[in-house]
C-alpha positions as CSV (number, residue, x, y, z in Angstrom):
1,M,18.5,45.2,49.7
2,P,20.6,42.7,51.8
3,R,18.8,41.1,54.7
4,D,21.3,42.2,57.3
5,F,21.1,45.9,56.4
6,S,17.8,47.6,56.3
7,P,18.0,51.4,55.7
8,Q,16.2,53.7,58.1
9,P,13.3,55.7,56.6
10,E,15.5,58.8,56.3
11,A,18.3,56.9,54.6
12,K,15.7,55.3,52.3
13,R,14.4,58.7,51.3
14,K,18.0,59.8,50.6
15,L,18.6,56.7,48.4
16,E,15.4,57.5,46.4
17,A,16.5,61.1,46.1
18,A,19.9,59.9,44.8
19,I,18.2,57.7,42.2
20,T,15.8,60.5,41.1
21,A,18.7,63.0,40.8
22,A,20.7,60.4,38.8
23,S,17.7,59.9,36.5
24,D,17.5,63.7,35.9
25,A,21.3,64.1,35.1
26,L,22.4,64.7,31.5
27,S,26.1,65.0,32.4
28,L,28.7,63.8,34.9
29,D,28.8,67.3,36.4
30,E,25.1,67.1,37.2
31,L,25.5,63.6,38.5
32,S,28.3,64.8,40.8
33,E,26.5,67.9,42.0
34,H,23.0,66.5,42.6
35,A,22.9,62.7,42.9
36,L,26.3,62.0,44.6
37,P,25.7,64.1,47.8
38,A,22.4,62.3,48.3
39,L,24.0,58.9,48.0
40,S,26.9,59.9,50.3
41,A,24.4,61.0,53.0
42,A,22.3,57.8,52.6
43,V,25.2,55.4,53.2
44,G,26.8,57.6,55.9
45,A,29.9,58.7,53.9
46,C,31.5,61.9,55.0
47,D,31.8,62.7,51.3
48,G,31.9,61.2,47.8
49,I,33.8,62.3,44.7
50,M,33.6,61.4,41.1
51,F,36.5,61.0,38.6
52,S,37.1,59.8,35.1
53,F,40.2,58.9,33.1
54,G,41.8,60.7,30.1
55,Q,43.5,59.1,27.1
56,D,46.8,59.2,29.1
57,G,45.3,57.0,31.8
58,M,45.5,59.7,34.4
59,P,42.4,60.4,36.6
60,V,40.5,63.7,36.2
61,G,38.2,65.0,38.9
62,V,34.5,65.7,38.1
63,G,32.8,68.8,39.6
64,K,34.2,69.7,43.0
65,A,36.8,66.9,42.8
66,Q,38.8,68.7,40.0
67,W,41.2,70.5,42.3
68,A,41.9,67.3,44.4
69,F,42.7,65.1,41.4
70,S,44.8,67.8,39.8
71,E,47.0,67.8,42.9
72,Y,46.8,64.0,43.2
73,V,48.3,63.7,39.7
74,R,50.6,66.7,39.8
75,H,52.4,65.6,43.0
76,G,52.7,62.0,41.8
77,Y,50.6,60.5,44.6
78,I,49.0,58.1,42.1
79,R,52.4,56.3,41.7
80,D,52.4,55.3,45.3
81,D,48.7,54.7,46.0
82,P,47.6,51.2,46.8
83,H,44.1,52.2,45.6
84,A,45.4,52.8,42.1
85,R,47.5,49.7,42.0
86,I,44.6,47.5,43.1
87,G,42.1,49.3,41.0
88,R,44.0,48.5,37.8
89,R,43.6,44.8,38.3
90,D,40.3,44.7,40.2
91,D,37.1,44.6,38.1
92,A,34.6,44.7,41.0
93,I,31.6,47.0,40.4
94,V,31.6,48.1,44.1
95,R,34.7,47.4,46.2
96,V,35.3,48.2,49.9
97,S,39.0,49.1,49.8
98,S,39.9,47.3,53.0
99,D,38.8,44.0,51.4
100,V,41.9,44.2,49.1
101,I,44.3,46.6,50.8
102,E,46.0,45.9,54.2
103,R,45.7,48.9,56.5
104,Q,49.4,48.9,57.2
105,E,50.2,48.9,53.5
106,L,47.9,51.9,53.0
107,H,49.4,53.8,56.0
108,R,53.0,53.3,54.7
109,S,52.2,54.9,51.3
110,R,53.0,58.5,50.5
111,A,49.6,58.9,49.0
112,Y,48.0,58.2,52.4
113,R,50.5,60.2,54.5
114,E,50.5,63.4,52.3
115,F,47.1,63.3,50.6
116,F,44.3,61.1,52.2
117,A,45.4,61.7,55.9
118,R,45.6,65.4,55.3
119,E,42.1,65.4,54.1
120,H,40.9,63.2,57.0
121,V,40.1,60.3,54.8
122,E,40.6,56.9,56.3
123,Y,38.1,54.5,54.8
124,T,37.0,54.3,51.2
125,A,34.8,52.3,48.8
126,N,35.1,52.5,45.0
127,L,32.0,52.3,42.7
128,R,32.6,51.7,39.0
129,L,30.1,53.4,36.6
130,T,31.4,52.2,33.3
131,P,32.4,48.8,31.8
132,S,36.0,50.1,31.3
133,V,38.1,49.6,34.4
134,F,40.3,51.8,36.5
135,G,42.9,53.6,34.4
136,E,41.3,52.9,31.0
137,P,40.3,56.0,28.9
138,D,36.7,57.3,29.7
139,A,36.4,55.0,32.7
140,V,34.2,56.7,35.4
141,S,34.3,55.9,39.1
142,I,33.1,57.2,42.5
143,L,35.1,57.2,45.7
144,M,33.0,57.1,48.8
145,M,34.9,58.2,51.9
146,R,34.8,58.1,55.7
147,R,36.8,59.9,58.4
148,P,39.1,58.2,60.9
149,D,36.5,58.7,63.7
150,Q,34.0,56.7,61.7
151,V,33.9,53.0,61.0
152,D,34.8,51.2,57.8
153,F,32.2,50.5,55.1
154,T,30.6,47.1,55.5
155,R,29.8,44.6,52.8
156,S,26.1,45.1,53.5
157,E,26.5,48.8,52.8
158,A,28.4,47.9,49.6
159,A,25.5,45.8,48.5
160,V,23.2,48.8,49.1
161,M,25.4,51.0,47.0
162,A,25.4,48.3,44.3
163,A,21.6,48.3,44.3
164,V,21.5,52.1,43.7
165,L,24.4,52.0,41.2
166,P,22.3,51.2,38.0
167,A,20.8,54.7,38.0
168,F,24.3,56.2,38.2
169,Q,25.5,53.9,35.4
170,S,22.6,54.9,33.2
171,A,23.5,58.6,33.7
172,A,27.1,57.9,32.8
173,R,25.9,56.2,29.6
174,R,23.7,59.2,28.8
175,H,26.7,61.5,29.3
176,A,28.9,59.2,27.0
177,R,26.2,59.2,24.3
178,I,25.9,62.9,24.3
179,Q,29.7,63.4,24.2
180,A,30.0,61.0,21.4
181,S,27.2,62.6,19.5
182,V,28.9,66.0,19.8
183,T,32.0,64.5,18.2
184,R,29.9,62.9,15.4
185,G,27.7,66.0,14.9
186,K,24.6,64.1,16.0
187,M,23.8,66.0,19.2
188,L,20.1,66.6,18.3
189,E,19.2,63.0,17.8
190,T,20.8,61.9,21.1
191,V,19.2,64.7,23.1
192,V,15.8,63.8,21.8
193,E,16.3,60.1,22.4
194,T,17.6,60.8,25.9
195,L,14.5,62.9,26.7
196,I,12.1,60.4,25.2
197,G,8.8,60.6,27.1
198,E,9.4,64.1,28.2
199,P,7.4,67.2,27.0
200,V,9.9,68.4,24.4
201,V,9.7,70.9,21.5
202,V,12.6,71.4,19.0
203,F,13.2,74.8,17.4
204,D,15.4,75.7,14.5
205,Q,17.9,78.6,14.8
206,Q,15.2,81.0,13.6
207,G,13.0,80.0,16.6
208,R,10.5,78.0,14.4
209,P,9.2,74.8,16.0
210,V,10.1,71.8,13.9
211,W,9.1,68.9,16.2
212,Q,7.0,68.2,19.3
213,S,6.8,65.1,21.4
214,S,3.5,63.6,22.3
215,R,4.0,64.6,26.0
216,A,4.5,68.2,24.9
217,R,1.1,68.1,23.1
218,E,-0.4,66.7,26.3
219,V,1.0,69.6,28.3
220,V,-0.5,72.0,25.8
221,E,-3.9,70.2,25.8
222,S,-4.2,70.0,29.6
223,S,-3.4,73.7,30.0
224,D,-6.7,75.1,28.8
225,A,-4.8,77.7,26.9
226,T,-6.6,79.8,24.4
227,V,-3.4,80.9,22.7
228,D,-0.6,79.1,21.0
229,P,1.5,77.8,23.9
230,L,4.7,78.0,21.8
231,S,4.5,81.7,22.5
232,R,6.4,84.5,20.8
233,S,8.6,85.0,23.9
234,L,9.7,81.3,23.9
235,R,10.5,81.4,20.2
236,N,12.4,84.6,20.7
237,E,14.4,83.0,23.5
238,A,15.2,80.0,21.4
239,R,16.3,82.2,18.6
240,K,18.5,84.3,20.9
241,L,20.1,81.2,22.4
242,A,20.9,79.8,18.9
243,L,22.5,83.2,17.9
244,M,24.5,83.2,21.1
245,S,25.9,79.7,20.2
246,Q,27.3,81.1,16.9
247,R,29.4,83.6,18.9
248,E,30.5,81.1,21.5
249,S,32.1,77.7,20.8
250,N,30.6,75.9,23.8
251,G,28.9,72.6,22.9
252,R,26.0,72.9,25.2
253,S,24.2,75.9,26.8
254,S,20.9,76.3,28.5
255,R,18.5,78.9,30.0
256,M,16.2,77.9,32.7
257,G,12.7,78.8,33.9
258,L,11.4,80.7,30.9
259,E,7.7,81.6,31.2
260,L,5.1,80.6,28.7
261,P,2.5,83.4,28.9
262,N,-1.2,82.6,28.8
263,K,-3.1,85.8,27.9
264,G,-2.4,87.5,31.2
265,R,-3.4,84.4,33.2
266,P,-1.0,82.2,35.2
267,S,1.7,80.6,33.1
268,I,0.8,77.2,31.8
269,A,4.4,75.9,32.0
270,S,8.0,76.9,32.0
271,A,10.8,75.6,29.9
272,D,14.5,74.6,30.0
273,L,16.3,75.4,26.8
274,L,19.2,73.2,25.6
275,L,21.4,73.7,22.6
276,A,21.8,70.7,20.3
277,R,23.6,70.1,17.0
278,G,22.1,68.2,14.1
279,A,23.9,65.6,11.9
280,R,25.1,68.3,9.5
281,G,26.1,70.8,12.2
282,Q,22.9,72.8,12.2
283,T,21.9,74.5,15.5
284,F,18.7,73.5,17.1
285,V,17.2,74.4,20.5
286,V,15.4,71.7,22.5
287,A,12.8,73.1,25.0
288,R,11.8,70.7,27.8
289,L,8.5,72.0,29.1
290,R,7.6,71.9,32.8
291,E,3.9,71.9,33.8
292,G,2.8,74.2,36.5
293,K,0.4,77.1,37.0
294,S,2.5,79.1,39.6
295,D,4.9,81.8,38.5
296,S,7.4,79.8,36.5
297,V,9.9,82.7,36.3
298,K,9.9,82.8,40.1
299,L,10.2,79.0,40.1
300,G,13.2,79.2,37.8
301,M,14.9,81.7,40.1
302,L,14.2,79.4,43.1
303,A,15.5,76.4,41.2
304,E,18.8,78.2,40.4
305,H,19.2,79.5,43.9
306,Y,18.4,76.2,45.7
307,D,19.9,73.9,43.1
308,L,16.6,72.2,42.4
309,T,16.5,69.6,39.6
310,P,13.9,70.0,36.9
311,T,11.7,67.3,38.6
312,E,12.0,69.1,42.0
313,T,11.1,72.4,40.4
314,A,8.0,70.9,38.9
315,V,7.1,69.4,42.3
316,L,7.6,72.8,44.0
317,G,5.2,74.3,41.5
318,Q,2.6,71.5,42.2
319,I,3.0,72.1,46.0
320,A,2.3,75.8,45.3
321,E,-0.9,74.7,43.5
322,G,-2.0,72.9,46.6
323,L,-1.8,69.4,45.1
324,S,-1.6,66.4,47.5
325,N,1.2,63.8,47.4
326,Q,-1.1,61.5,45.4
327,E,-2.0,64.2,42.9
328,I,1.7,65.0,42.5
329,A,2.4,61.3,42.0
330,D,-0.3,61.2,39.3
331,R,1.0,64.4,37.6
332,Q,4.6,63.1,37.7
333,R,3.6,59.6,36.7
334,V,5.5,58.1,39.7
335,S,4.6,56.1,42.7
336,L,3.2,57.7,45.8
337,E,6.4,56.9,47.8
338,T,8.5,58.5,45.1
339,A,6.3,61.6,45.2
340,R,6.8,61.8,48.9
341,T,10.6,61.6,48.4
342,H,10.4,64.4,45.9
343,V,8.4,66.6,48.3
344,H,10.8,65.8,51.2
345,R,13.8,66.6,49.1
346,V,12.3,70.0,48.0
347,L,11.5,71.0,51.6
348,Q,15.0,69.9,52.6
349,K,16.6,72.0,49.9
350,L,14.5,75.1,50.6
351,G,15.2,74.8,54.3
352,V,11.5,74.8,55.3
353,N,9.6,72.3,57.5
354,S,6.2,72.4,55.9
355,R,4.5,72.4,52.5
356,T,2.7,75.6,53.4
357,K,6.0,77.5,53.8
358,A,7.3,76.0,50.5
359,A,4.1,77.1,48.8
360,L,4.4,80.6,50.2
361,L,8.0,80.8,49.1
362,A,7.0,79.7,45.6
363,R,4.2,82.2,45.4
364,E,5.7,85.2,47.1
365,G,9.4,84.7,46.9
């Protein structure tokens, strides 16, 4: 962090939450939905939007920004936007717009008068997530924004954004690898490589397990289960998801929060199911296991309702078990400070002010 800008504890927690969410993201949509809001809040932006470029060099909004960029291109604002003109010749990773655009020049532009001013956007900073620059196919950028009643971004704040950016750039690379693998028919290899170190089981389209990671075996061994943890219900769900993919042409699909029964006792884990294609086009289902002895079906429903990431869902389950921050850190294999950030983020998303209330929500719904 730069010496002249020291984030307050709350901002620091939000920065760590942004990094964690970026580390969880497997797509640009997930990055935009979960990590970007945390980064925007941490640096005091009123909002942040993500966009990429198509083969025609036109920007396309990611997530909630889709409608805005559709209008931006459709009405030709891009042809009179100083941001676009400067961006095409500026290779900075993080750039405060006012460093290269005169305020008067911006205010004279049609893009400002009819687009940015209407949306109450006065100050911006651009973050580049890919080696390709503005306007090149597959380039990905973030635009951080502030209103007229706020102050402009400082160079110190730009340095903070640059310090966080590697996690976002890694997520963009994961997204690119997965998209390229879909094209090459090697989705399975990429998904398994991307989730390396995670508790992962791969099923064929008949629901038969064909591969387990070492972490998956650790989850099984630590569960004290007396039955095969790759239960019939999980295999059936994997098979149903594979059959569904044959009727629908979507590249990826998933089901969340599936319970792994343990002979009537509390579930040993839950699972996120992800469709993947092999090198020859075969359908596989990748199951990422989540440890936890609370009701994983209920956790899955809470995760969907409150937009919890897989990591945050696991932490909520561990809070419900009564684990301390240090025990959560040990279980998640992260630092104590990161565990505290996870817990704070979970409480914030659930809208509760204590671990006890979060545990009751997870146990009782």
